TORPA-900072 format. One line per field, with one value per residue (C-alpha): z, x, y; residue number from 0. Coordinates in nm, 4 decimals. Example, Ala and Ser with C-alpha at 12.3 -4.5 7.8 and 13.67 -1.06 7.14 Angstrom:
% residues 2
w = (0.7800, 0.7140)
u = (1.2300, 1.3670)
v = (-0.4500, -0.1060)
i = (0, 1)
END
This chain:
% residues 398
w = (4.8473, 5.1508, 5.4561, 5.7442, 6.0827, 6.4258, 6.7326, 6.9466, 7.2240, 7.4406, 7.7933, 8.0744, 8.3068, 8.6838, 9.0195, 8.9975, 9.1400, 8.8729, 8.5813, 8.4154, 8.4480, 8.2781, 8.0074, 7.9451, 7.9092, 7.6539, 7.4831, 7.5366, 7.3727, 7.0883, 7.1363, 7.0795, 7.4088, 7.3832, 7.7026, 7.7968, 8.1536, 8.2211, 8.5895, 8.6671, 8.8883, 8.8519, 8.7799, 8.5880, 8.4872, 8.3407, 7.9816, 7.9628, 8.0212, 7.8087, 7.4893, 7.5393, 7.5239, 7.1967, 7.0533, 7.0878, 7.0008, 6.6974, 6.5975, 6.5367, 6.5488, 6.8553, 6.9530, 7.2867, 7.5409, 7.8749, 8.2446, 8.5750, 8.7862, 8.6166, 8.4901, 8.4129, 8.1798, 7.9786, 7.9440, 7.8087, 7.5605, 7.4307, 7.4186, 7.2042, 6.9779, 6.9585, 7.1303, 7.3339, 7.6923, 7.9008, 8.2794, 8.5106, 8.8815, 9.1561, 9.4284, 9.5472, 9.5844, 9.3296, 9.4040, 9.0571, 8.9372, 9.1097, 8.8035, 8.5118, 8.2652, 8.3800, 8.1591, 7.8245, 7.5956, 7.5251, 7.8653, 7.9655, 8.3115, 8.5265, 8.8922, 9.1196, 9.4290, 9.3309, 9.5897, 9.3727, 9.0392, 9.2170, 9.3201, 8.9533, 8.8091, 9.0285, 8.9560, 8.6137, 8.4372, 8.1959, 8.0614, 8.4151, 8.4706, 8.7792, 8.7245, 9.0251, 9.0444, 8.9555, 8.9378, 8.6747, 8.7871, 8.5135, 8.6298, 9.0027, 8.9077, 8.7068, 9.0073, 9.2423, 9.0332, 9.0914, 9.4164, 9.7441, 9.8000, 10.2013, 10.4089, 10.5702, 10.9048, 10.7338, 10.5965, 10.9074, 11.0805, 10.7980, 10.8647, 11.2092, 11.1553, 11.0859, 10.7834, 10.6960, 10.3922, 10.4019, 10.5195, 10.8250, 10.7120, 10.9725, 10.7293, 10.7144, 10.6837, 10.9779, 11.1957, 11.0058, 11.0993, 11.4163, 11.6488, 11.4591, 11.5242, 11.8465, 12.1099, 12.1241, 11.7065, 11.7512, 11.9787, 11.7841, 11.5151, 11.7403, 11.8724, 11.4980, 11.3920, 11.6867, 11.5953, 11.2034, 11.3062, 11.4774, 11.1866, 10.9590, 10.6458, 10.7382, 10.7823, 10.7713, 11.0472, 10.7728, 10.5891, 10.8380, 10.9862, 10.7889, 10.9507, 10.7967, 11.1112, 11.1019, 10.7371, 10.7948, 11.0669, 10.8753, 10.6076, 10.8224, 10.9949, 10.6497, 10.3385, 10.1004, 9.7483, 9.4294, 9.0495, 8.8898, 8.7356, 9.0682, 9.2184, 9.5182, 9.8485, 10.1592, 10.3576, 10.1374, 10.0821, 10.4364, 10.5492, 10.2662, 10.2617, 10.6480, 10.8413, 10.6078, 10.6407, 10.9976, 11.0370, 10.9172, 11.0487, 11.4164, 11.3135, 11.1444, 11.4555, 11.7127, 11.5793, 11.4926, 11.8148, 11.9996, 11.7935, 11.8682, 12.2200, 12.1526, 11.8018, 11.5725, 11.3668, 11.0613, 10.9396, 10.5805, 10.5422, 10.4933, 10.7881, 11.1186, 11.3402, 11.6426, 11.8660, 11.8078, 12.0249, 11.9904, 11.6080, 11.3740, 11.1066, 10.8258, 10.5699, 10.2656, 9.9936, 9.6329, 9.4954, 9.2122, 9.3214, 9.7375, 9.7906, 9.6228, 9.8678, 10.1475, 10.0850, 9.9808, 10.3181, 10.5610, 10.8148, 10.7765, 10.5604, 10.7017, 10.5046, 10.6633, 10.3817, 10.4317, 10.5101, 10.1978, 9.9784, 10.0827, 9.9263, 9.7164, 9.7320, 9.7496, 9.5179, 9.8287, 9.8600, 9.4781, 9.5128, 9.8247, 9.6393, 9.3379, 9.4927, 9.7097, 10.0073, 10.2960, 10.3203, 10.6310, 10.5760, 10.7011, 10.5272, 10.2350, 10.1162, 9.7404, 9.8586, 9.8750, 9.5410, 9.4649, 9.7226, 10.0164, 10.3822, 10.4744, 10.1182, 9.9435, 10.2240, 10.5923, 10.7044, 11.0047, 11.1167, 11.4405, 11.6970, 11.8385, 11.5300, 11.4503, 11.7399, 11.7516, 11.4196, 11.4050, 11.7348, 11.5249, 11.1928, 11.3381, 11.5253, 11.3637, 11.4067, 11.1492, 10.8712, 10.6661, 10.6512, 10.5490, 10.2789, 10.1447, 10.1660, 9.9952, 9.7207, 9.6274, 9.6376, 9.4204, 9.1713, 9.1890, 9.1026, 8.8381, 8.6501, 8.6789, 8.8084, 8.6074, 8.4447, 8.1038, 8.1934, 8.2993, 8.0129, 7.7758, 7.9786, 7.8995, 7.5261, 7.5172, 7.6628, 7.4558)
u = (11.2888, 11.2567, 11.2469, 11.0781, 11.2003, 11.0200, 11.2113, 11.0042, 11.0119, 10.8302, 10.7682, 10.6371, 10.3998, 10.4043, 10.3145, 10.6476, 10.5782, 10.8269, 10.6975, 10.5262, 10.7536, 11.0746, 10.8302, 10.7260, 11.1066, 11.1199, 10.8186, 11.0128, 11.3072, 11.1387, 11.0384, 10.6984, 10.6347, 10.4005, 10.2896, 10.1342, 10.0670, 10.0089, 10.0496, 10.3844, 10.3776, 10.7395, 10.9965, 11.2310, 10.9697, 10.6707, 10.5533, 10.2464, 10.4190, 10.7246, 10.4622, 10.2940, 10.6372, 10.7573, 10.3847, 10.4689, 10.8014, 10.7201, 10.4326, 10.6397, 10.9760, 11.1042, 11.4718, 11.4805, 11.2008, 11.2176, 11.1531, 11.1668, 11.3895, 11.5151, 11.3158, 11.4839, 11.2093, 11.1924, 11.5777, 11.5740, 11.3200, 11.4798, 11.8090, 11.6274, 11.4976, 11.7846, 11.6086, 11.8115, 11.6560, 11.7114, 11.6239, 11.6624, 11.6261, 11.4167, 11.4592, 11.8187, 11.9065, 11.7399, 11.6831, 11.5726, 11.9219, 12.0952, 12.0065, 12.2252, 12.0302, 12.2252, 12.4759, 12.2958, 12.4489, 12.1079, 12.1327, 12.1702, 12.1080, 12.1080, 12.1211, 12.0884, 12.3201, 12.6926, 12.7282, 12.5417, 12.7231, 13.0558, 12.9076, 12.7760, 13.0576, 13.2616, 13.0451, 13.1446, 12.8217, 12.9270, 12.6576, 12.5754, 12.6090, 12.5714, 12.2678, 12.1328, 11.7532, 11.6154, 11.2583, 11.0378, 11.0183, 10.8165, 10.5247, 10.5917, 10.5565, 10.2518, 10.0869, 10.1949, 10.0687, 9.6866, 9.5003, 9.5873, 9.4324, 9.4217, 9.1928, 9.3656, 9.3714, 9.5737, 9.8219, 9.8871, 9.9175, 10.2284, 10.3675, 10.4472, 10.5297, 10.8216, 10.6508, 10.7262, 10.5681, 10.6302, 10.5488, 10.6456, 10.7100, 10.4903, 10.4316, 10.8006, 10.8624, 11.0990, 10.7865, 10.6326, 10.9423, 11.0446, 10.8940, 11.0422, 11.3952, 11.6060, 11.5808, 11.9259, 11.9246, 11.6203, 11.8357, 12.1326, 11.9532, 11.7264, 12.0751, 12.2103, 11.8771, 11.9150, 12.2892, 12.1914, 11.8914, 12.1388, 12.3538, 12.1961, 12.3332, 12.6772, 12.7950, 12.6357, 12.6559, 12.4164, 12.7365, 12.9324, 12.6132, 12.5735, 12.8718, 12.9190, 12.7545, 12.4633, 12.4151, 12.4378, 12.1625, 11.9533, 11.9308, 11.8348, 11.5732, 11.3985, 11.2611, 11.4590, 11.4032, 11.5063, 11.5321, 11.7950, 11.9254, 11.9199, 12.2366, 12.0866, 12.2065, 11.9931, 12.1964, 12.1951, 11.8255, 11.7180, 11.9441, 11.7700, 11.4217, 11.3870, 11.6346, 11.6530, 11.2826, 11.2205, 11.5146, 11.3657, 11.0521, 11.2287, 11.4160, 11.1031, 10.8980, 11.1293, 11.2568, 10.9137, 10.7870, 11.1159, 11.0251, 10.6957, 10.7698, 10.8927, 10.7227, 10.4501, 10.4892, 10.2273, 10.3089, 10.1331, 10.1107, 9.8902, 10.0675, 9.9349, 10.0409, 9.8201, 10.1254, 10.2642, 10.0378, 10.1599, 10.2126, 9.9540, 9.8384, 9.7337, 9.6940, 9.8054, 9.8572, 9.8642, 10.1980, 10.1292, 9.8391, 9.8762, 10.2130, 10.3912, 10.1982, 10.2708, 10.6286, 10.5986, 10.4039, 10.5835, 10.8398, 11.0823, 11.0182, 11.1852, 11.3899, 11.4991, 11.6521, 11.6098, 11.8968, 11.9266, 12.0225, 12.3732, 12.5176, 12.2327, 11.9727, 11.5857, 11.3560, 11.1811, 11.5199, 11.4517, 11.0571, 11.0736, 11.3338, 11.1364, 10.8742, 11.0505, 11.0373, 11.2878, 11.4291, 11.5979, 11.7711, 11.9986, 12.3253, 12.3845, 12.7365, 12.6320, 12.4608, 12.8255, 12.8922, 12.5598, 12.4695, 12.5382, 12.4610, 12.3392, 12.2956, 12.0445, 11.9228, 12.0344, 12.1255, 12.2315, 12.4393, 12.3289, 12.0325, 12.1836, 12.2475, 11.8819, 11.6982, 11.9364, 11.9232, 11.5277, 11.5219, 11.6412, 11.5283, 11.1856, 11.2535, 10.9951, 11.3187, 11.5146, 11.2041, 11.3937, 11.6946, 11.4745, 11.3530, 11.6972, 11.7645, 11.4804, 11.5133, 11.8912, 11.7666, 11.4582, 11.7304, 11.9829, 11.7490, 11.6067, 11.9133, 12.1037, 11.8791, 11.5649, 11.4564, 11.4702, 11.8486, 11.8558, 11.6858, 11.9493, 12.2067, 12.0478, 12.0052, 12.3739, 12.5032, 12.3110)
v = (11.4980, 11.6789, 11.3898, 11.4730, 11.2929, 11.2868, 11.2345, 11.0050, 10.8290, 10.5277, 10.6133, 10.3319, 10.5519, 10.4116, 10.6486, 10.8259, 11.2343, 11.3653, 11.1891, 11.4431, 11.7154, 11.5062, 11.4009, 11.7850, 11.8677, 11.5960, 11.7666, 12.1253, 11.9573, 11.8663, 11.4798, 11.3329, 11.1318, 10.8238, 10.6531, 10.3557, 10.1718, 9.8063, 9.6709, 9.5145, 9.2009, 9.1242, 9.3541, 9.0915, 8.8156, 8.9166, 8.7177, 8.9188, 9.2958, 9.1823, 9.0947, 9.4532, 9.6171, 9.4237, 9.5063, 9.8576, 9.8871, 9.7113, 9.9169, 10.2351, 10.3674, 10.5248, 10.6771, 10.5171, 10.3724, 10.5795, 10.5096, 10.6929, 10.3879, 10.0698, 9.7843, 9.4188, 9.3148, 9.6557, 9.6365, 9.2848, 9.3497, 9.6569, 9.4301, 9.1816, 9.4227, 9.6412, 9.9823, 10.1857, 10.1838, 10.5306, 10.5211, 10.7933, 10.6896, 10.9050, 10.6275, 10.4848, 10.2302, 10.0241, 9.6546, 9.6015, 9.7060, 9.4042, 9.1952, 9.0750, 9.2967, 9.5895, 9.4726, 9.5145, 9.7005, 9.8854, 10.0708, 10.3849, 10.4709, 10.7960, 10.7401, 11.0380, 10.9189, 10.9041, 10.6261, 10.4068, 10.4946, 10.3956, 10.0706, 9.9711, 10.0723, 9.8614, 9.5958, 9.6398, 9.8425, 10.0405, 10.2788, 10.4177, 10.7913, 11.0229, 11.2871, 11.4630, 11.4912, 11.8305, 12.0481, 12.2300, 12.5542, 12.6837, 12.4799, 12.5789, 12.9388, 12.8957, 12.7052, 12.9553, 13.2622, 13.0860, 13.1941, 13.0553, 12.7040, 12.7740, 12.9642, 13.2724, 13.1053, 12.8126, 13.0358, 13.2018, 12.8988, 12.7423, 13.1272, 13.0360, 12.6339, 12.4046, 12.1909, 11.8423, 11.6437, 11.3007, 10.9090, 10.8105, 10.4638, 10.2768, 9.9880, 9.9160, 9.5362, 9.5101, 9.5800, 9.2602, 9.0628, 9.1888, 8.9170, 8.6334, 8.7465, 8.6192, 8.8945, 8.9177, 8.9828, 9.2209, 9.4058, 9.4165, 9.5686, 9.8054, 9.9493, 10.0102, 10.1989, 10.4011, 10.4980, 10.5591, 10.7659, 11.0143, 11.0373, 11.2566, 11.1426, 11.2111, 10.8470, 10.4788, 10.2195, 9.9638, 9.9243, 9.7606, 9.6041, 9.2917, 9.0501, 8.7462, 8.5505, 8.7840, 8.7291, 8.3707, 8.3790, 8.5717, 8.3507, 8.0773, 8.2799, 8.4386, 8.2765, 8.5003, 8.4405, 8.5959, 8.5566, 8.2989, 8.6283, 8.8290, 8.8917, 9.0714, 8.9369, 8.9156, 9.1185, 9.4133, 9.3777, 9.3305, 9.6652, 9.8167, 9.7429, 9.6795, 9.8666, 10.1696, 10.2419, 10.1533, 10.3802, 10.6750, 10.5913, 10.6006, 10.9523, 11.1422, 11.0456, 11.1158, 11.4738, 11.5727, 11.5230, 11.6991, 11.9905, 11.9931, 12.0606, 12.4356, 12.5181, 12.4975, 12.1619, 12.0659, 11.7167, 11.6459, 11.2865, 11.0214, 10.7557, 10.7419, 10.9803, 10.9057, 10.8844, 11.2304, 11.3982, 11.7550, 11.7403, 11.8995, 11.6116, 11.8112, 11.5028, 11.3978, 11.6489, 11.6357, 11.6789, 11.8984, 12.1097, 12.1478, 12.0636, 12.3742, 12.5967, 12.4238, 12.4967, 12.8373, 12.9374, 12.7559, 12.9458, 12.6790, 12.3308, 12.0159, 11.7456, 11.3897, 11.2110, 10.8474, 10.6389, 10.4293, 10.7170, 10.7460, 11.0813, 11.2133, 11.4949, 11.3556, 11.5211, 11.6981, 11.9206, 12.0101, 12.0760, 12.3070, 12.5517, 12.5438, 12.6945, 12.9262, 12.7758, 12.7905, 12.4573, 12.3255, 11.9731, 11.6921, 11.7351, 11.5264, 11.5264, 11.6260, 11.9414, 12.0555, 12.0554, 12.2720, 12.4734, 12.7065, 12.6192, 12.9433, 13.0638, 12.8803, 12.6353, 12.5577, 12.2359, 12.0318, 11.7549, 11.6619, 11.6829, 11.9839, 12.1938, 12.0344, 12.2104, 12.5394, 12.6292, 12.5605, 12.8004, 13.0873, 13.0351, 13.0522, 13.3564, 13.6476, 13.8543, 13.6318, 13.6386, 13.8629, 13.6121, 13.3683, 13.4991, 13.6091, 13.2622, 13.0860, 13.3284, 13.2331, 12.8806, 12.9429, 13.1518, 12.8953, 12.6045, 12.7826, 12.9068, 12.5731, 12.2394, 12.2629, 11.9041, 12.1001, 12.0932, 11.7285, 11.5920, 11.7900, 11.6332, 11.2887, 11.3606, 11.5090, 11.1700, 10.9228)
i = (0, 1, 2, 3, 4, 5, 6, 7, 8, 9, 10, 11, 12, 13, 14, 15, 16, 17, 18, 19, 20, 21, 22, 23, 24, 25, 26, 27, 28, 29, 30, 31, 32, 33, 34, 35, 36, 37, 38, 39, 40, 41, 42, 43, 44, 45, 46, 47, 48, 49, 50, 51, 52, 53, 54, 55, 56, 57, 58, 59, 60, 61, 62, 63, 64, 65, 66, 67, 68, 69, 70, 71, 72, 73, 74, 75, 76, 77, 78, 79, 80, 81, 82, 83, 84, 85, 86, 87, 88, 89, 90, 91, 92, 93, 94, 95, 96, 97, 98, 99, 100, 101, 102, 103, 104, 105, 106, 107, 108, 109, 110, 111, 112, 113, 114, 115, 116, 117, 118, 119, 120, 121, 122, 123, 124, 125, 126, 127, 128, 129, 130, 131, 132, 133, 134, 135, 136, 137, 138, 139, 140, 141, 142, 143, 144, 145, 146, 147, 148, 149, 150, 151, 152, 153, 154, 155, 156, 157, 158, 159, 160, 161, 162, 163, 164, 165, 166, 167, 168, 169, 170, 171, 172, 173, 174, 175, 176, 177, 178, 179, 180, 181, 182, 183, 184, 185, 186, 187, 188, 189, 190, 191, 192, 193, 194, 195, 196, 197, 198, 199, 200, 201, 202, 203, 204, 205, 206, 207, 208, 209, 210, 211, 212, 213, 214, 215, 216, 217, 218, 219, 220, 221, 222, 223, 224, 225, 226, 227, 228, 229, 230, 231, 232, 233, 234, 235, 236, 237, 238, 239, 240, 241, 242, 243, 244, 245, 246, 247, 248, 249, 250, 251, 252, 253, 254, 255, 256, 257, 258, 259, 260, 261, 262, 263, 264, 265, 266, 267, 268, 269, 270, 271, 272, 273, 274, 275, 276, 277, 278, 279, 280, 281, 282, 283, 284, 285, 286, 287, 288, 289, 290, 291, 292, 293, 294, 295, 296, 297, 298, 299, 300, 301, 302, 303, 304, 305, 306, 307, 308, 309, 310, 311, 312, 313, 314, 315, 316, 317, 318, 319, 320, 321, 322, 323, 324, 325, 326, 327, 328, 329, 330, 331, 332, 333, 334, 335, 336, 337, 338, 339, 340, 341, 342, 343, 344, 345, 346, 347, 348, 349, 350, 351, 352, 353, 354, 355, 356, 357, 358, 359, 360, 361, 362, 363, 364, 365, 366, 367, 368, 369, 370, 371, 372, 373, 374, 375, 376, 377, 378, 379, 380, 381, 382, 383, 384, 385, 386, 387, 388, 389, 390, 391, 392, 393, 394, 395, 396, 397)
END
């Protein structure tokens, strides 16, 4: 008798930009994907959520459970039922991973930031591996083969502009607590963030920021709560969720304002930019439909990587290249492993480079050079860095 087996996975869906692209790659590689959604109030303790997962897993047979980013409550249920749990990060660092469940045998955790992999391996986490993010070039090709959503005036504006798509992090937690800090401590953090915001991904002052004395004082000032099974510490959480996001705000606002003094700068965001007088706020854009056109039509696409990502390459980089856009980004250590500066993209290590290269590449005389670089970047991600290839790597590993 012939036995037919179906490859099938269960996936928890939440608001991750690349979820659909990743799940489509599983489908193209022969997997049936069942998804479900239920609001998760806490990443590690949520009885109703855990019961729903258990019901779903017992109702059918799955090769594994899949999520973008890591969820301790899901890992614990999978550990109890003996089901493999595969997670693939799109954010870094993941506070949720600083949890006892990260040692569960069923886990297969893939992180896009190599520095984070090193950290968790040093902690003794066995099943954590490095896997960069990627891009669904086929989807972007289809989207960009359709008529442009922009009027001619908008297209002409973009073709002469620096564009940035992203948040200004004006709702960061540091601003909410800054007034509670003593003046000298606030001055210390402000100075550290000013220094960090000018490093552009090459070094990280936050790693040495939290001295034992500073950490002890913060513990007294702030009410830091964590679950019994979490091993995240206040200095790490504070430097990531408070200082990291505030630092990104400082950097992005400062550089956009500076660039807009001599160039047309278009900002696509839902953040408040009322204090960026010379920057054109174009509003938010749909990730799947409109954003690829912004990247394709803009003369230069900016990327500022949030300092929380130590060495990895953020999703925006892959999205710009996959849309045939010209990418101008801060230098991240892992870029050297895959791309060449001035070949597939252009990067900067300091403010002087940012301003000088912006002047050079926005010069209309260098439009053909921009086109050559963006074409090479597009060809490289299409050949070596698609989500189909990334998911094939995951399947080979597990």
